[in-house]
RODO-140368 format. One record per residue: residue in three letters; x, y, z of N, C-alpha, C in turn. Coordinates in steps of 0.02 Angstrom, whole numbers, plus 50000, padded with zeros to 5 digits. Layout:
// residues N
(lotor ALA; (X; Y; Z); (X; Y; Z); (X; Y; Z))
...
//
This chain:
// residues 307
(lotor MET; (48269; 52243; 60166); (48271; 52285; 60226); (48267; 52244; 60290))
(lotor GLY; (48253; 52178; 60284); (48246; 52137; 60343); (48176; 52139; 60371))
(lotor GLN; (48165; 52100; 60422); (48099; 52097; 60453); (48078; 52165; 60478))
(lotor PRO; (48015; 52187; 60464); (47992; 52251; 60490); (47998; 52255; 60566))
(lotor ALA; (48007; 52316; 60591); (48016; 52326; 60663); (47950; 52334; 60699))
(lotor ALA; (47897; 52355; 60664); (47834; 52369; 60698); (47779; 52376; 60646))
(lotor ILE; (47718; 52372; 60670); (47658; 52386; 60629); (47625; 52448; 60657))
(lotor LEU; (47607; 52495; 60613); (47575; 52557; 60632); (47506; 52560; 60601))
(lotor ILE; (47454; 52565; 60643); (47385; 52567; 60620); (47354; 52633; 60641))
(lotor ALA; (47340; 52676; 60593); (47309; 52740; 60606); (47241; 52742; 60572))
(lotor GLY; (47205; 52796; 60585); (47140; 52805; 60553); (47096; 52849; 60595))
(lotor PRO; (47039; 52870; 60567); (46993; 52912; 60605); (46961; 52873; 60661))
(lotor THR; (46932; 52909; 60708); (46898; 52877; 60763); (46842; 52832; 60738))
(lotor ALA; (46833; 52775; 60772); (46781; 52726; 60756); (46792; 52689; 60691))
(lotor SER; (46853; 52689; 60665); (46866; 52655; 60601); (46886; 52582; 60609))
(lotor GLY; (46894; 52559; 60671); (46910; 52489; 60682); (46984; 52475; 60696))
(lotor LYS; (47022; 52525; 60717); (47094; 52517; 60729); (47108; 52467; 60785))
(lotor SER; (47072; 52474; 60841); (47085; 52430; 60898); (47070; 52357; 60882))
(lotor GLY; (47016; 52346; 60845); (46998; 52278; 60826); (47049; 52247; 60780))
(lotor LEU; (47073; 52287; 60732); (47124; 52262; 60686); (47189; 52246; 60724))
(lotor ALA; (47208; 52290; 60769); (47269; 52279; 60809); (47263; 52215; 60850))
(lotor LEU; (47205; 52204; 60879); (47195; 52143; 60919); (47201; 52081; 60875))
(lotor GLN; (47170; 52081; 60817); (47175; 52024; 60772); (47248; 52011; 60751))
(lotor LEU; (47284; 52064; 60735); (47353; 52056; 60714); (47396; 52030; 60771))
(lotor ALA; (47384; 52056; 60831); (47423; 52034; 60889); (47412; 51960; 60902))
(lotor GLU; (47351; 51937; 60894); (47337; 51866; 60905); (47368; 51823; 60850))
(lotor ARG; (47368; 51848; 60789); (47396; 51808; 60733); (47473; 51807; 60734))
(lotor LEU; (47504; 51863; 60753); (47576; 51869; 60746); (47614; 51862; 60812))
(lotor GLY; (47578; 51860; 60868); (47611; 51860; 60932); (47637; 51930; 60949))
(lotor GLY; (47589; 51976; 60958); (47608; 52046; 60966); (47582; 52078; 61029))
(lotor THR; (47603; 52139; 61039); (47577; 52181; 61093); (47549; 52244; 61062))
(lotor VAL; (47491; 52266; 61084); (47458; 52326; 61058); (47481; 52386; 61099))
(lotor ILE; (47506; 52436; 61065); (47532; 52496; 61098); (47488; 52556; 61079))
(lotor ASN; (47463; 52591; 61127); (47416; 52645; 61115); (47449; 52706; 61082))
(lotor ALA; (47418; 52731; 61029); (47441; 52793; 60997); (47382; 52841; 60990))
(lotor ASP; (47343; 52846; 61044); (47285; 52892; 61046); (47293; 52935; 61109))
(lotor SER; (47292; 53001; 61100); (47308; 53047; 61154); (47256; 53048; 61210))
(lotor MET; (47195; 53025; 61197); (47144; 53024; 61249); (47140; 52957; 61285))
(lotor GLN; (47160; 52904; 61252); (47155; 52838; 61283); (47211; 52825; 61334))
(lotor VAL; (47255; 52873; 61343); (47307; 52866; 61395); (47278; 52878; 61464))
(lotor TYR; (47220; 52911; 61469); (47195; 52934; 61534); (47155; 52880; 61570))
(lotor GLY; (47176; 52866; 61631); (47144; 52814; 61671); (47073; 52830; 61690))
(lotor ASP; (47055; 52893; 61693); (46987; 52912; 61714); (46935; 52897; 61661))
(lotor LEU; (46957; 52888; 61598); (46910; 52889; 61542); (46916; 52827; 61498))
(lotor ARG; (46894; 52771; 61523); (46896; 52710; 61482); (46838; 52710; 61431))
(lotor VAL; (46777; 52720; 61455); (46718; 52711; 61413); (46713; 52767; 61361))
(lotor ILE; (46717; 52829; 61383); (46704; 52886; 61340); (46758; 52894; 61285))
(lotor THR; (46817; 52865; 61295); (46870; 52868; 61245); (46874; 52804; 61204))
(lotor ALA; (46829; 52757; 61216); (46827; 52694; 61178); (46891; 52654; 61183))
(lotor ARG; (46920; 52653; 61243); (46978; 52611; 61254); (46959; 52538; 61247))
(lotor PRO; (47007; 52494; 61230); (46992; 52423; 61230); (46962; 52401; 61297))
(lotor THR; (46917; 52353; 61295); (46886; 52329; 61357); (46936; 52288; 61396))
(lotor ARG; (46920; 52275; 61458); (46963; 52233; 61500); (46970; 52163; 61470))
(lotor GLU; (46916; 52139; 61441); (46919; 52073; 61409); (46967; 52073; 61350))
(lotor GLU; (46965; 52126; 61310); (47011; 52130; 61253); (47083; 52137; 61277))
(lotor GLU; (47093; 52176; 61329); (47160; 52185; 61356); (47188; 52119; 61384))
(lotor ALA; (47143; 52075; 61405); (47166; 52011; 61432); (47187; 51961; 61378))
(lotor ARG; (47165; 51974; 61316); (47179; 51927; 61262); (47251; 51933; 61236))
(lotor VAL; (47276; 51993; 61233); (47346; 52005; 61214); (47372; 52063; 61256))
(lotor PRO; (47438; 52069; 61263); (47465; 52126; 61302); (47446; 52193; 61270))
(lotor HIS; (47427; 52240; 61311); (47412; 52309; 61290); (47455; 52356; 61332))
(lotor LEU; (47486; 52405; 61300); (47529; 52452; 61334); (47507; 52524; 61320))
(lotor LEU; (47518; 52568; 61368); (47505; 52640; 61365); (47431; 52657; 61361))
(lotor TYR; (47390; 52614; 61389); (47318; 52629; 61396); (47303; 52644; 61469))
(lotor GLY; (47272; 52702; 61482); (47249; 52718; 61548); (47303; 52725; 61600))
(lotor HIS; (47364; 52741; 61580); (47420; 52745; 61627); (47434; 52815; 61652))
(lotor VAL; (47392; 52864; 61632); (47403; 52934; 61651); (47343; 52960; 61689))
(lotor ASP; (47354; 52997; 61742); (47299; 53028; 61780); (47270; 53086; 61740))
(lotor GLY; (47204; 53095; 61745); (47171; 53147; 61708); (47192; 53218; 61727))
(lotor ALA; (47224; 53226; 61785); (47247; 53292; 61806); (47312; 53312; 61773))
(lotor GLU; (47343; 53267; 61735); (47407; 53281; 61704); (47398; 53308; 61634))
(lotor ASN; (47444; 53352; 61615); (47446; 53379; 61548); (47496; 53338; 61508))
(lotor TYR; (47474; 53282; 61483); (47517; 53234; 61450); (47539; 53262; 61382))
(lotor SER; (47603; 53256; 61368); (47631; 53287; 61308); (47653; 53234; 61256))
(lotor VAL; (47664; 53258; 61196); (47690; 53214; 61143); (47759; 53189; 61162))
(lotor GLY; (47800; 53232; 61191); (47866; 53212; 61212); (47865; 53156; 61264))
(lotor ARG; (47819; 53161; 61311); (47814; 53108; 61361); (47789; 53044; 61328))
(lotor TRP; (47742; 53050; 61281); (47720; 52989; 61247); (47777; 52956; 61210))
(lotor LEU; (47820; 52996; 61179); (47876; 52967; 61143); (47922; 52929; 61190))
(lotor ALA; (47934; 52956; 61250); (47974; 52920; 61299); (47940; 52856; 61321))
(lotor ASP; (47874; 52860; 61331); (47837; 52800; 61351); (47837; 52748; 61294))
(lotor ALA; (47833; 52772; 61232); (47834; 52726; 61175); (47901; 52691; 61169))
(lotor ARG; (47955; 52726; 61186); (48021; 52695; 61186); (48023; 52637; 61236))
(lotor ALA; (47995; 52650; 61296); (47993; 52597; 61346); (47949; 52539; 61323))
(lotor ALA; (47895; 52554; 61289); (47850; 52501; 61264); (47885; 52459; 61211))
(lotor LEU; (47924; 52491; 61168); (47962; 52454; 61118); (48015; 52409; 61150))
(lotor ASP; (48047; 52435; 61202); (48095; 52394; 61238); (48061; 52334; 61270))
(lotor ASP; (48002; 52345; 61298); (47964; 52290; 61329); (47946; 52237; 61277))
(lotor ALA; (47923; 52260; 61219); (47905; 52213; 61166); (47965; 52172; 61144))
(lotor ALA; (48023; 52206; 61137); (48083; 52171; 61115); (48104; 52119; 61166))
(lotor ALA; (48101; 52138; 61230); (48121; 52091; 61283); (48077; 52029; 61285))
(lotor ARG; (48013; 52038; 61267); (47965; 51982; 61268); (47956; 51949; 61200))
(lotor ARG; (47996; 51972; 61151); (47993; 51946; 61083); (47922; 51949; 61054))
(lotor LEU; (47891; 52007; 61063); (47824; 52019; 61037); (47827; 52072; 60982))
(lotor VAL; (47783; 52065; 60933); (47779; 52114; 60879); (47745; 52178; 60906))
(lotor PRO; (47779; 52235; 60903); (47746; 52297; 60925); (47697; 52322; 60873))
(lotor ILE; (47634; 52332; 60894); (47581; 52354; 60850); (47551; 52418; 60878))
(lotor PHE; (47569; 52475; 60848); (47543; 52539; 60871); (47475; 52551; 60838))
(lotor ALA; (47426; 52572; 60878); (47359; 52584; 60852); (47331; 52647; 60885))
(lotor GLY; (47304; 52692; 60844); (47274; 52752; 60872); (47259; 52804; 60818))
(lotor GLY; (47230; 52859; 60840); (47210; 52910; 60793); (47246; 52976; 60799))
(lotor THR; (47299; 52979; 60841); (47335; 53042; 60851); (47393; 53045; 60802))
(lotor GLY; (47384; 53083; 60749); (47432; 53084; 60695); (47501; 53105; 60716))
(lotor LEU; (47506; 53153; 60762); (47572; 53177; 60783); (47611; 53122; 60818))
(lotor TYR; (47577; 53078; 60853); (47613; 53022; 60885); (47647; 52980; 60832))
(lotor PHE; (47611; 52963; 60779); (47641; 52923; 60726); (47698; 52960; 60691))
(lotor LYS; (47689; 53024; 60681); (47741; 53062; 60647); (47805; 53063; 60688))
(lotor THR; (47798; 53070; 60754); (47858; 53072; 60796); (47894; 53005; 60798))
(lotor LEU; (47858; 52950; 60791); (47889; 52884; 60792); (47943; 52878; 60739))
(lotor THR; (47930; 52904; 60680); (47977; 52895; 60625); (48013; 52960; 60605))
(lotor SER; (47994; 53017; 60636); (48026; 53081; 60618); (48058; 53116; 60677))
(lotor GLY; (48044; 53093; 60738); (48070; 53127; 60797); (48028; 53186; 60817))
(lotor LEU; (48051; 53222; 60868); (48011; 53276; 60897); (48056; 53329; 60928))
(lotor ALA; (48036; 53392; 60918); (48070; 53447; 60952); (48060; 53440; 61027))
(lotor ALA; (48112; 53453; 61065); (48109; 53444; 61138); (48101; 53512; 61171))
(lotor VAL; (48045; 53522; 61205); (48032; 53583; 61244); (48037; 53566; 61318))
(lotor PRO; (48077; 53603; 61356); (48084; 53587; 61427); (48019; 53598; 61466))
(lotor PRO; (48014; 53568; 61525); (47953; 53578; 61565); (47942; 53651; 61582))
(lotor VAL; (47878; 53671; 61582); (47860; 53740; 61598); (47857; 53748; 61674))
(lotor ASP; (47881; 53804; 61698); (47878; 53819; 61770); (47805; 53817; 61793))
(lotor ALA; (47793; 53780; 61847); (47724; 53770; 61870); (47690; 53836; 61889))
(lotor ASP; (47726; 53881; 61921); (47696; 53945; 61942); (47677; 53987; 61880))
(lotor ILE; (47719; 53984; 61829); (47703; 54021; 61768); (47642; 53991; 61735))
(lotor ARG; (47637; 53925; 61733); (47579; 53893; 61703); (47515; 53914; 61739))
(lotor VAL; (47516; 53913; 61806); (47457; 53932; 61845); (47438; 54005; 61831))
(lotor ASP; (47488; 54049; 61828); (47475; 54120; 61816); (47445; 54131; 61747))
(lotor VAL; (47473; 54099; 61696); (47447; 54107; 61628); (47376; 54082; 61623))
(lotor ARG; (47362; 54024; 61652); (47295; 53996; 61648); (47245; 54041; 61685))
(lotor ALA; (47265; 54068; 61742); (47220; 54112; 61780); (47205; 54175; 61740))
(lotor ARG; (47255; 54204; 61709); (47244; 54265; 61670); (47204; 54250; 61607))
(lotor LEU; (47212; 54191; 61579); (47172; 54171; 61522); (47098; 54168; 61540))
(lotor ASP; (47083; 54139; 61598); (47013; 54135; 61621); (46985; 54205; 61637))
(lotor ALA; (47028; 54247; 61666); (47004; 54313; 61688); (46995; 54362; 61630))
(lotor HIS; (47041; 54360; 61581); (47042; 54412; 61530); (47027; 54388; 61460))
(lotor GLY; (47030; 54323; 61449); (47016; 54296; 61383); (47078; 54290; 61340))
(lotor PRO; (47073; 54254; 61284); (47132; 54239; 61243); (47160; 54300; 61206))
(lotor ALA; (47118; 54348; 61188); (47143; 54405; 61149); (47195; 54445; 61187))
(lotor VAL; (47185; 54453; 61252); (47233; 54491; 61293); (47300; 54453; 61296))
(lotor LEU; (47296; 54388; 61305); (47358; 54349; 61308); (47391; 54345; 61239))
(lotor HIS; (47351; 54346; 61187); (47379; 54347; 61119); (47420; 54411; 61109))
(lotor ALA; (47396; 54467; 61133); (47433; 54530; 61128); (47498; 54526; 61167))
(lotor GLU; (47495; 54494; 61226); (47556; 54486; 61265); (47606; 54440; 61229))
(lotor LEU; (47580; 54387; 61200); (47622; 54342; 61162); (47657; 54378; 61105))
(lotor ALA; (47622; 54424; 61072); (47651; 54461; 61016); (47712; 54501; 61037))
(lotor ARG; (47714; 54521; 61100); (47773; 54559; 61125); (47832; 54512; 61138))
(lotor HIS; (47818; 54452; 61161); (47872; 54406; 61180); (47892; 54358; 61124))
(lotor ASP; (47843; 54339; 61083); (47856; 54290; 61029); (47813; 54309; 60969))
(lotor PRO; (47835; 54360; 60932); (47795; 54384; 60875); (47779; 54331; 60823))
(lotor ALA; (47827; 54285; 60811); (47816; 54234; 60761); (47758; 54188; 60780))
(lotor ALA; (47755; 54169; 60844); (47701; 54126; 60868); (47635; 54163; 60865))
(lotor ALA; (47635; 54226; 60885); (47573; 54265; 60886); (47546; 54273; 60815))
(lotor GLU; (47590; 54283; 60767); (47568; 54291; 60698); (47538; 54226; 60671))
(lotor ARG; (47564; 54170; 60696); (47542; 54104; 60672); (47476; 54084; 60702))
(lotor LEU; (47459; 54110; 60761); (47401; 54086; 60798); (47342; 54134; 60794))
(lotor SER; (47282; 54106; 60792); (47222; 54147; 60796); (47216; 54177; 60866))
(lotor PRO; (47192; 54239; 60872); (47182; 54270; 60938); (47132; 54233; 60982))
(lotor ASN; (47095; 54186; 60953); (47046; 54147; 60992); (47070; 54077; 61010))
(lotor ASP; (47131; 54060; 60991); (47157; 53992; 61002); (47184; 53988; 61074))
(lotor ARG; (47139; 53975; 61120); (47156; 53977; 61192); (47215; 53930; 61209))
(lotor VAL; (47209; 53868; 61187); (47258; 53818; 61208); (47328; 53834; 61182))
(lotor ARG; (47334; 53848; 61118); (47400; 53860; 61088); (47430; 53926; 61111))
(lotor ILE; (47388; 53977; 61121); (47414; 54041; 61147); (47443; 54030; 61216))
(lotor ALA; (47406; 53995; 61259); (47429; 53982; 61327); (47495; 53943; 61325))
(lotor ARG; (47498; 53893; 61283); (47559; 53852; 61279); (47619; 53893; 61257))
(lotor ALA; (47611; 53932; 61203); (47667; 53971; 61177); (47690; 54023; 61228))
(lotor LEU; (47642; 54054; 61263); (47660; 54105; 61312); (47695; 54074; 61372))
(lotor GLU; (47670; 54016; 61394); (47702; 53981; 61450); (47775; 53964; 61434))
(lotor VAL; (47787; 53941; 61373); (47855; 53920; 61354); (47902; 53980; 61353))
(lotor VAL; (47881; 54034; 61321); (47927; 54091; 61315); (47938; 54125; 61382))
(lotor LEU; (47887; 54128; 61425); (47896; 54158; 61490); (47938; 54114; 61536))
(lotor SER; (47932; 54049; 61528); (47968; 54002; 61572); (48040; 53992; 61551))
(lotor THR; (48052; 53991; 61486); (48120; 53975; 61462); (48158; 54035; 61435))
(lotor GLY; (48122; 54090; 61420); (48155; 54147; 61390); (48168; 54140; 61317))
(lotor ARG; (48143; 54085; 61288); (48155; 54072; 61217); (48088; 54056; 61183))
(lotor PRO; (48077; 54082; 61123); (48015; 54065; 61087); (48010; 53991; 61072))
(lotor LEU; (47948; 53969; 61063); (47935; 53899; 61049); (47972; 53875; 60986))
(lotor VAL; (47976; 53918; 60936); (48009; 53898; 60873); (48082; 53882; 60884))
(lotor ASP; (48115; 53915; 60933); (48185; 53899; 60948); (48193; 53828; 60972))
(lotor TRP; (48146; 53807; 61015); (48149; 53739; 61042); (48135; 53688; 60987))
(lotor HIS; (48095; 53708; 60938); (48079; 53661; 60884); (48139; 53645; 60840))
(lotor GLN; (48193; 53685; 60847); (48253; 53671; 60809); (48297; 53618; 60842))
(lotor GLN; (48280; 53601; 60904); (48316; 53548; 60939); (48267; 53489; 60946))
(lotor GLY; (48290; 53430; 60932); (48242; 53376; 60930); (48262; 53312; 60964))
(lotor LEU; (48212; 53269; 60973); (48222; 53201; 60996); (48223; 53156; 60934))
(lotor PRO; (48266; 53107; 60933); (48271; 53065; 60873); (48210; 53020; 60865))
(lotor PRO; (48197; 52997; 60804); (48142; 52950; 60793); (48157; 52883; 60827))
(lotor LEU; (48104; 52846; 60842); (48112; 52781; 60873); (48114; 52725; 60822))
(lotor LEU; (48084; 52736; 60764); (48079; 52684; 60713); (48102; 52710; 60646))
(lotor ASP; (48134; 52667; 60608); (48153; 52683; 60539); (48091; 52676; 60495))
(lotor SER; (48073; 52729; 60461); (48012; 52727; 60421); (48014; 52674; 60366))
(lotor ALA; (48074; 52653; 60347); (48081; 52601; 60295); (48070; 52531; 60324))
(lotor ARG; (48065; 52526; 60390); (48060; 52460; 60421); (47995; 52452; 60462))
(lotor VAL; (47943; 52485; 60439); (47878; 52477; 60472); (47825; 52461; 60419))
(lotor VAL; (47775; 52425; 60441); (47715; 52414; 60399); (47663; 52464; 60422))
(lotor ARG; (47639; 52506; 60377); (47593; 52560; 60395); (47526; 52552; 60359))
(lotor VAL; (47474; 52572; 60393); (47408; 52572; 60361); (47365; 52626; 60393))
(lotor PHE; (47329; 52661; 60350); (47279; 52710; 60374); (47211; 52683; 60354))
(lotor LEU; (47169; 52668; 60403); (47103; 52642; 60390); (47058; 52699; 60365))
(lotor ALA; (47030; 52689; 60306); (46990; 52742; 60274); (46922; 52715; 60254))
(lotor PRO; (46876; 52708; 60302); (46810; 52683; 60285); (46770; 52735; 60246))
(lotor ASP; (46717; 52712; 60214); (46670; 52758; 60182); (46645; 52809; 60233))
(lotor ARG; (46644; 52872; 60213); (46627; 52925; 60261); (46558; 52916; 60292))
(lotor ALA; (46508; 52902; 60251); (46440; 52895; 60277); (46436; 52838; 60327))
(lotor GLU; (46469; 52782; 60311); (46469; 52725; 60356); (46507; 52743; 60420))
(lotor LEU; (46562; 52778; 60414); (46600; 52799; 60474); (46557; 52842; 60519))
(lotor TYR; (46521; 52890; 60491); (46480; 52933; 60532); (46424; 52894; 60566))
(lotor ARG; (46397; 52844; 60532); (46347; 52801; 60564); (46377; 52764; 60624))
(lotor ARG; (46439; 52741; 60614); (46472; 52705; 60669); (46486; 52751; 60728))
(lotor ILE; (46506; 52812; 60713); (46519; 52861; 60767); (46455; 52874; 60806))
(lotor ASP; (46400; 52885; 60771); (46337; 52900; 60805); (46314; 52840; 60847))
(lotor GLY; (46319; 52781; 60818); (46297; 52722; 60855); (46342; 52707; 60914))
(lotor ARG; (46407; 52720; 60906); (46454; 52704; 60960); (46441; 52748; 61022))
(lotor PHE; (46420; 52810; 61011); (46408; 52852; 61069); (46348; 52826; 61109))
(lotor SER; (46299; 52800; 61076); (46242; 52769; 61111); (46266; 52709; 61152))
(lotor VAL; (46311; 52670; 61123); (46338; 52612; 61159); (46378; 52635; 61219))
(lotor MET; (46416; 52689; 61212); (46454; 52716; 61268); (46408; 52736; 61326))
(lotor LEU; (46353; 52769; 61310); (46306; 52789; 61362); (46277; 52728; 61397))
(lotor GLU; (46261; 52677; 61359); (46235; 52616; 61389); (46287; 52581; 61433))
(lotor ALA; (46350; 52591; 61416); (46405; 52558; 61453); (46428; 52598; 61513))
(lotor GLY; (46397; 52656; 61527); (46414; 52693; 61587); (46454; 52756; 61577))
(lotor ALA; (46454; 52783; 61516); (46494; 52843; 61503); (46472; 52902; 61547))
(lotor LEU; (46407; 52909; 61559); (46384; 52966; 61598); (46409; 52961; 61670))
(lotor ASP; (46407; 52902; 61700); (46433; 52895; 61767); (46508; 52907; 61769))
(lotor GLU; (46543; 52885; 61717); (46615; 52896; 61713); (46631; 52971; 61712))
(lotor VAL; (46594; 53008; 61671); (46605; 53080; 61666); (46584; 53115; 61730))
(lotor ARG; (46531; 53091; 61762); (46510; 53120; 61826); (46566; 53115; 61877))
(lotor ALA; (46597; 53057; 61882); (46652; 53048; 61930); (46712; 53092; 61911))
(lotor PHE; (46724; 53098; 61847); (46781; 53139; 61825); (46767; 53213; 61838))
(lotor ALA; (46706; 53236; 61824); (46689; 53306; 61836); (46693; 53323; 61910))
(lotor ALA; (46680; 53275; 61953); (46682; 53288; 62025); (46752; 53306; 62049))
(lotor ARG; (46802; 53292; 62009); (46871; 53309; 62028); (46884; 53385; 62020))
(lotor LYS; (46841; 53419; 61982); (46846; 53492; 61972); (46915; 53512; 61947))
(lotor LEU; (46936; 53481; 61894); (47001; 53494; 61865); (46999; 53555; 61819))
(lotor ASP; (47058; 53580; 61801); (47065; 53636; 61755); (47032; 53618; 61688))
(lotor PRO; (46983; 53657; 61665); (46949; 53640; 61602); (46994; 53642; 61541))
(lotor LEU; (47055; 53671; 61547); (47101; 53672; 61491); (47143; 53608; 61485))
(lotor LEU; (47138; 53564; 61535); (47175; 53502; 61531); (47150; 53460; 61472))
(lotor PRO; (47195; 53424; 61439); (47174; 53385; 61381); (47117; 53336; 61396))
(lotor ALA; (47120; 53301; 61452); (47068; 53251; 61467); (46999; 53283; 61475))
(lotor MET; (46998; 53346; 61497); (46933; 53380; 61506); (46900; 53396; 61439))
(lotor LYS; (46939; 53391; 61385); (46912; 53407; 61319); (46902; 53345; 61275))
(lotor ALA; (46908; 53285; 61305); (46895; 53224; 61267); (46825; 53227; 61238))
(lotor HIS; (46816; 53200; 61178); (46752; 53206; 61144); (46696; 53177; 61187))
(lotor GLY; (46645; 53218; 61197); (46588; 53199; 61238); (46592; 53224; 61309))
(lotor VAL; (46652; 53233; 61335); (46658; 53252; 61406); (46629; 53322; 61419))
(lotor PRO; (46647; 53374; 61382); (46619; 53441; 61398); (46543; 53442; 61393))
(lotor TRP; (46515; 53408; 61343); (46442; 53410; 61334); (46406; 53371; 61390))
(lotor LEU; (46434; 53315; 61410); (46403; 53277; 61464); (46409; 53314; 61530))
(lotor ILE; (46464; 53351; 61540); (46470; 53392; 61600); (46416; 53446; 61600))
(lotor ARG; (46404; 53476; 61542); (46350; 53527; 61539); (46282; 53496; 61552))
(lotor HIS; (46272; 53434; 61529); (46210; 53400; 61546); (46204; 53388; 61621))
(lotor LEU; (46257; 53366; 61652); (46257; 53354; 61724); (46245; 53418; 61764))
(lotor ALA; (46265; 53475; 61734); (46254; 53539; 61767); (46184; 53567; 61754))
(lotor GLY; (46144; 53530; 61716); (46075; 53551; 61703); (46068; 53599; 61645))
(lotor GLU; (46120; 53608; 61606); (46118; 53656; 61551); (46088; 53626; 61487))
(lotor LEU; (46094; 53560; 61479); (46070; 53526; 61419); (46035; 53461; 61438))
(lotor SER; (45988; 53440; 61396); (45960; 53373; 61406); (46012; 53322; 61384))
(lotor LEU; (46003; 53260; 61404); (46051; 53208; 61384); (46050; 53200; 61308))
(lotor ASP; (45992; 53204; 61277); (45988; 53197; 61204); (46026; 53254; 61170))
(lotor GLU; (46019; 53315; 61196); (46055; 53372; 61166); (46131; 53363; 61174))
(lotor ALA; (46152; 53342; 61233); (46224; 53332; 61245); (46251; 53278; 61200))
(lotor ALA; (46213; 53224; 61192); (46235; 53169; 61149); (46240; 53191; 61076))
(lotor ASP; (46192; 53229; 61053); (46194; 53254; 60984); (46255; 53299; 60972))
(lotor LYS; (46270; 53342; 61021); (46328; 53386; 61015); (46392; 53345; 61014))
(lotor ALA; (46396; 53294; 61057); (46455; 53252; 61060); (46465; 53214; 60995))
(lotor ARG; (46411; 53188; 60968); (46416; 53152; 60904); (46440; 53199; 60848))
(lotor ALA; (46414; 53259; 60847); (46434; 53308; 60795); (46508; 53325; 60802))
(lotor ASP; (46531; 53337; 60864); (46602; 53351; 60875); (46646; 53294; 60850))
(lotor THR; (46625; 53233; 60864); (46665; 53175; 60845); (46667; 53167; 60769))
(lotor ARG; (46611; 53180; 60736); (46611; 53176; 60663); (46658; 53229; 60633))
(lotor HIS; (46657; 53289; 60661); (46702; 53341; 60637); (46774; 53323; 60649))
(lotor TYR; (46788; 53291; 60706); (46856; 53270; 60722); (46879; 53218; 60672))
(lotor ALA; (46836; 53171; 60655); (46854; 53119; 60606); (46872; 53151; 60539))
(lotor LYS; (46835; 53202; 60520); (46850; 53237; 60457); (46919; 53269; 60460))
(lotor ARG; (46935; 53299; 60518); (47001; 53331; 60525); (47057; 53279; 60524))
(lotor GLN; (47043; 53219; 60551); (47094; 53167; 60550); (47110; 53147; 60478))
(lotor PHE; (47059; 53138; 60437); (47071; 53123; 60366); (47115; 53177; 60335))
(lotor THR; (47099; 53240; 60347); (47136; 53295; 60317); (47209; 53296; 60341))
(lotor TRP; (47219; 53286; 60406); (47286; 53290; 60435); (47331; 53236; 60404))
(lotor PHE; (47306; 53175; 60402); (47346; 53121; 60375); (47359; 53130; 60300))
(lotor ARG; (47310; 53156; 60264); (47319; 53166; 60193); (47376; 53216; 60179))
(lotor HIS; (47384; 53266; 60223); (47435; 53316; 60212); (47502; 53299; 60246))
(lotor GLN; (47499; 53269; 60305); (47559; 53258; 60344); (47592; 53190; 60332))
(lotor LEU; (47553; 53140; 60317); (47579; 53072; 60307); (47550; 53044; 60242))
(lotor ALA; (47563; 53079; 60189); (47530; 53063; 60125); (47553; 52996; 60096))
(lotor ASP; (47610; 52970; 60118); (47635; 52908; 60090); (47607; 52846; 60124))
(lotor TRP; (47563; 52854; 60173); (47534; 52796; 60206); (47481; 52763; 60161))
(lotor PRO; (47482; 52697; 60154); (47429; 52664; 60116); (47362; 52673; 60151))
(lotor GLN; (47311; 52691; 60113); (47243; 52698; 60140); (47201; 52639; 60117))
(lotor LEU; (47170; 52605; 60164); (47132; 52545; 60149); (47064; 52546; 60183))
(lotor GLU; (47016; 52514; 60151); (46952; 52501; 60184); (46966; 52452; 60241))
(lotor PRO; (46932; 52460; 60298); (46945; 52416; 60355); (46940; 52342; 60340))
(lotor ASP; (46892; 52323; 60297); (46883; 52251; 60282); (46943; 52221; 60246))
(lotor ALA; (46981; 52262; 60211); (47038; 52237; 60173); (47104; 52241; 60211))
(lotor ALA; (47102; 52273; 60269); (47165; 52290; 60303); (47201; 52229; 60332))
(lotor LEU; (47165; 52182; 60362); (47197; 52126; 60396); (47241; 52087; 60349))
(lotor GLU; (47213; 52063; 60295); (47253; 52022; 60249); (47308; 52063; 60216))
(lotor ASN; (47295; 52127; 60203); (47346; 52169; 60172); (47407; 52177; 60218))
(lotor VAL; (47394; 52190; 60283); (47449; 52199; 60330); (47486; 52133; 60341))
(lotor LEU; (47449; 52078; 60347); (47482; 52013; 60355); (47526; 51997; 60295))
(lotor SER; (47503; 52014; 60236); (47542; 52002; 60176); (47604; 52045; 60175))
(lotor ALA; (47597; 52108; 60193); (47655; 52154; 60194); (47706; 52132; 60246))
(lotor TRP; (47682; 52107; 60302); (47726; 52084; 60355); (47766; 52021; 60333))
(lotor SER; (47730; 51974; 60304); (47762; 51910; 60287); (47805; 51914; 60224))
(lotor SER; (47791; 51962; 60181); (47829; 51966; 60118); (47891; 52008; 60123))
(lotor SER; (47903; 52038; 60181); (47964; 52079; 60188); (48025; 52033; 60185))
(lotor PRO; (48077; 52054; 60148); (48136; 52011; 60140); (48175; 52004; 60206))
//
């Protein structure tokens, strides 16, 4: 098949993806490309566990912190950004190494993505205002009139997806499923990538998650969230829901002690890690799953042994 085109490193949060990517980039002459939907936001370096400035200085890093927290960054936009990152890597003769925990990003790299046009800004504002005023059940009933298939698929309490589906059908006149039939092509041939899903022992992973949040607080996560909260952005924006952000905002508002907020954030992150395992097991079942300690040599071997 020839030399692989890229290395893809996925796994649950706190599994060591960024560290592995850094090691591989140094060994192979590579650039690390972000595949985590929260690490794109410039406002949130610490709380999203982005690579440090020192790590970013060791090898090129792309698609980290390049999006303002006020933006509703989409998978489609990430795919366009990833295309530009691949072009940059090719121009500089660097091995592209994608690392992150957002499964849909990896799936779109090798499978493509349905293209949904931008939603009218006035419609978005109206839908979000009515969601806040009346709750998701009312909008779910409205969605059932315009897009019955989407309404049947979604829980009446799923605020984010109800809002998204309603915005699309009201803005374009077509249900979301119609747009899913039109797609963007994949960027990489699945037969020409080296893939790995880091699968640490669950108990050890949960210990790492809990300990990492303490490190984040020591590194200034609370001040980072304080500055972000001061922007008073729409709470439905993706960046406003980054793990730890809602709980620390409630602490800053006097609703919770810092210990309570930290415990809630740790629990949310552990639950998210569990969902990541499940998603990859069902959606990308052919990915090799490895313990983090075995991943470096395994990936290097797979890279060098390709014909």
